N, C-alpha and C positions, 0 to 999 in steps of 0.2 A: 509536813516534815519540819523537824526542829532545825533552827539555824545552825546549831552546833554541828550538824551533820553535813552542812554545805558551806561553811565558812572556813577559810584557811587560818585566819587570825582576826582578832579585834585589838586595835591599837589605841592608846591614849596619847594625846599630844603634850605640848610643853608651853607654859605660859610665863616667860620672863617678864620683868618690869619693862613696859614699853612707853614710848611717847604717845600722847593722845592724838597726834596728827596722823592722817593717812599716809602710808608710804608712797613715795614716787615710784615710777615704773622700774627704776634701776636700784631701788632700795628693798631690803628685806622687811617683811611685816608679819604679824601674827593675827590670825583671824579673830574677830570678836565672836561672841556667842550668837549675836544677831545675824551672822553670815549664813547660819543654817536655819532655814525656815521649812515648813512642810511642803516638800516637793520642789523647792526652788533654792538655788545657791546664789548668794549675794556677795560677790567677790570684793565689792567696794567697802564692805564692813570689815575693816582691818586697822590695826595700830602699827605704827612704825617701830621697828626694832632698832634700838640705839646702835650707832655705828661701832661703838666699842665692844658690843656683845656679838660673839661669833654665832652665826646661825647653826642650828642642828638640822643639817640638810636632809636627814632621814625623815623628818616630819614635813617636808615640802608637800603641799597639796597638788595632786595631779589630775588631769582629765580622767574620768571613769571612777574616781573615788566615790564611795558611798559614806556619807557623814551622818552622824546622829548626835544630838545634844544629850549629855549624860546627866546634867544637873542644871537647875534654874530655880529662881525664887518663885516662879509661876508654874503651877502644875501643868497647865495646858502646853507649856513650852518644853517640858521634859520629854525626851524621846522623839522629838520632831526630826525628820530625816530628809535627805535629798541626795541625788546623784550629781556629781560635778561634771557638767558637760564641757564647759570652757572655763579656763582659769589663767590669769596672768602668772608669769614666773615669780618666784621668791615670796610665796605666801606659805606660812607654816601653820600646822595643826595645833590648836590650843589644848590645854589639858582638860577642859570641860567638854570636849568633843571626841567621840569615838570615830575611828576609821574602820569600816567593816570590809574586809578583804574576802571576796567570794571565790569559791572554787569554780573557775570558768567552764569546767567540763559539765557541771550540773546546774549552775546558777548564773544567769545573766545579771551583771551589775545594774543595768538599767531597770530590769525587772525588780531587783531587790529594792532599789530606790522607790519604785512605785508601790510595791506591796507594803512597805513600811509605813506608808501614809494611809493605808486602808483602815476601815472602821474596826475590823476584827483584830488587827495588830494593836490599834490604839487601845482597845479594851484590855488587852494583855499587859500593855505598858502601864496603864493606870492601876491595874491590880498588883503589879510588881513594885510600883513606886514606893519609896520610903522617904521619911524626913519629917521635919517639923516646919512650922510657919517660917518662911524666909528662905528655906533651902530644901528642895526635893531632888531625888536622884534615883537613877537605876544603875546597876552594876554590870560588869561584863558577863557575869553568870546569868543575870536576868535577860540580857540580850541574846545570849546563846540559847536560852530556853524558849525563845519566841517561836511559835509555830506558824508556818506560812503554807499556802497551797502547793501541793506537789504537781507541777506541770512540766511537760517535756520542754526542752529548750526552744523548739520552734513556736510553741504556744506562748512561752514567756516573751519571746521577741514580738509576737503578734500584739500582746498587751502593751509592750513598750511602744510599738509603732502607733497603736491607737491613741495612747496617751500623748505621744509627740504630735500627732495630728491636731489634737485639741490645743496643745501648747503653742503650735504655730499660729492658729487662728487667734488665740488670746494674745499672743505676743504682738501680732499686727495691730490689734486694738489698743494695746498698751503703748505701742509706739505712736499711734495717733493721739492718744492722751498726752504723751510727752510733747508732741508738736503744739498741741493746744496750750499747754502750760508755758511753753516757750513764747508763744504769741502773747499770752496774758502778761508774762514778765516784761516783754518788750514794750507793751502798751503802757504799763505802769512806770517802767524805767524812763520811757520817753517823756511822760508827764513830769516826772521828778527832775529830770535834767533840763527840760525846757522851761521850767518855771522861772519867775522873775526874781527869785531869791529864796530865803528861808525866814520863817517866822516861828515864834514859840507856839506849841500846840495849844497852850492856854487861851490864845486869842480866838481859837475855833470852838472853845467849850463854854457853856453857860454854867456848868457845875460838874463836880465829881462826887459820886455817892459810894460809900463803903457799906458792906453788909456786916453781919455778925455770925458767929458760929455757935449755935446753941447745942445742947446735949442731943446727940443723934446716934442712931444705930447704923452700922456700916452695911446697909442694904438699901437698894433703891426704893423710893416711895411707890406704893401701888395706887390703884384707882381710888380717888377721893382722899388720898393722904398727901401731906405736905413733906417737902424735902428741902435740904440745904445743899447748895452746889459744892462739889469737890473742885479743886483747881483743874482737874483733868476734864471738866466740862467745857473749858475754853481751849479749843484746838486752833491751830493756825488757819483762821478764816472760816471756821465752822463750829457750830455749837452742838455738843453731845449731851443731850438732856438726860440720858440714862445715868450719867456720872453724878449721882447725888446720894445723900444719906437721909433716910426717913426720920422725920421729927414727929414724935408721937404725943409729946406733952403740949397741950393747948397754950400754956403760958409762954412757950418759946416761939410761937407762931406770930409773925408780925408782917402784915400785908404791905407795910412800907418798903420792905426789902424784896417784894415780889418781882420776879423776872418777867418782862413783857416782850412780846414780839416787837422787833425794831431796836431793842436795846443794844448798845455797843459796850461789850464787856472786855475787861482786861485783868490778867492775873497780877496781883500785887506781890505775891510771894510764891516762889517755886525754885527749882534748880537753876543753876546759872544759865543753862541753855533755854529754859522754858519760861523764866520770869518775864513778865511784860507781854505775853502773847495776847492777841486780841481777836475778837470775832463779833459779828452782828448776829443776833438771834433772829433767824428768818422764819421760824415756825412758832406756833402758839405754845407757850410754856405753861403747863398746868401746875399751879401750886408749888412753884420752886422759888427759893429765896437765895439772895446773895449771901455768900459767906464772908468772913472777915479777910479772906485772902483774894476776894474778887472785887473789882471796882466797876461801877457803871459810869461811863463817860457820857455826859449829856451834851450833845453838840448845840452850838448856836446855829439854828437852822437858817438864819439869814446869810451866813457866810460859809457854811460847811455841810457836807453830806456825811452821814455816819458811815456809809459804805466806803467812801473815799478815805476817811480817817483810818478805817480798818486796813485798807491797802497800804497807806503810808506807814502805819505802825508795824506792818509786816515786812516792809522794804529793808534791804540789807543795811542802808545808812542809819535808819532809825533803830533797828535791832542792835546795831553796834553801840549806839548811844545808851540804849536801855541797859545793856550789859555793863557799860562803864559807869553808869549812875547807880546801879543796884548795890546795895550795901549788905554786909554780912561776912563773917569770917570763914564760913564753910561754903564750898561749891555746891553742896547738897541742898542749901537753902539760902536764897538771896531775896532781898526785899527792895521794892522801889516805892518811895513815898509819893503822895499826891503832888507835892511841890515839884519833885523831880519829873513827874509825868507832865506837868504843865510846861516845864522848861525844855522839853524835847523839841528839837528844831525840825520842822516839817516844811516841805516845799510850798511856797506861796502861790497856790493854784486857784484861780477864780472859780466860783461855784459852777458856772456854765461849763467850764472845761472839766471840772470834777464829774459832773453828770455824764459827759460824753465818755470819760474813762470808765466810769462805773457801768454804763450801758454796754460798752465793748466787752468788759470783763464778764459781766453777767451773761451775755450771749454765749461767750466761750464756755463758761461754766455750765450753762444749760446743756450745751452739746456734750461736755465732758460727763455730765450725769447720765445722759442717754447711753454713752459708751460704757460707763461703769455698770449700768443695768445689763447691757449685753454681755459683759464679762461675767457678771454674777450668774446670769442664766447659763452661760456656757460652762462655768465651773460646776454648777449643779448637775447639768447633763453629763459632764465628764465624770463626776463621781459615780453617778448611776451606771454608766457604761463600764467603767473600770471594775466596779464592785460585781457587776454581772459576769464579766470575763473571769475575774478571780474565783468566783463561786462555781463557775461552770454552767451558769444559767444560759450563757450565750457563747458563741465562738466567732472569731473573725472570719468573714467570707473572703477567701483569698482569690476568688475568681473576679 
């Protein structure tokens, strides 16, 4: 059945100029586009409405709302949808998000939220999507034309119940992950606060090496090919090897800049929030080179562990220093020089204590990785079960 036959209306929100800070519980806020993800609503992704701006209360988000992103610079994020199960008061719908209001006599809102994440609906959205590089969108007419399975309300609710059962199991694992992260943060914070003082990071380094950015194609290197890192290869505490651009010309390949397992990498240039991120390369990196926006920090192994420097660089106190030392007139691109990196103040922690902290964090992360694998497997099974229910290949056994 077409959504136009079972929707009462499709609403577009409002996006006034907001403060970048999150709203307090007693303040009004406007959702960011990142609040709407596929199947999950993230209420914390919001910006504070200035106190002098009167809120448009008609756009307040309520439990049971079905939200869909109508535009994004990334194709995969256009048309992602979720049902709002819980939401704090005083959050407003932005103009880049649709609110789909179902006719409750024929369409369960929870079912609508689930079916909008299905592979069949995703294909329809991608076919309807329009736009050019940098901004893609779907219209209200495109949404109304989407076709979904015609199921009786009891069967719709069976699908919702099955999906919620998976979400409860996954939610429990995600909470366990959260506890592990809290423990990791406490271990690191304890080492930072109990240290005998602060020293310049340069005292822990034997050198800093910068890469180059040769001519490259914006596609990852394949087997046997060389690639140069994008800044997005350096994530907070982990290395994302796929984030590279293939270098095809032999004259631009220089093994001197080759990334090696064990390297401590840092972004020299990025946005204000992402500049200076660091990670240790924990896996073998095949034929990848540093770019001119990435630095390789080479520790003095007699006094420092690369993994501990990584933890220190990601700590709130050092991240604050990085942001204050980064230069550049635009928040969209900041730079931090090698001299400023050396001058960052880090906790004066002896190497034996560093090793203990690294060992504790590594054990916690190993447990976290196991849980993440469980979550990924459950998500895969969940998708299969829901697709079977939507297609009619299976039914919920109510006995």
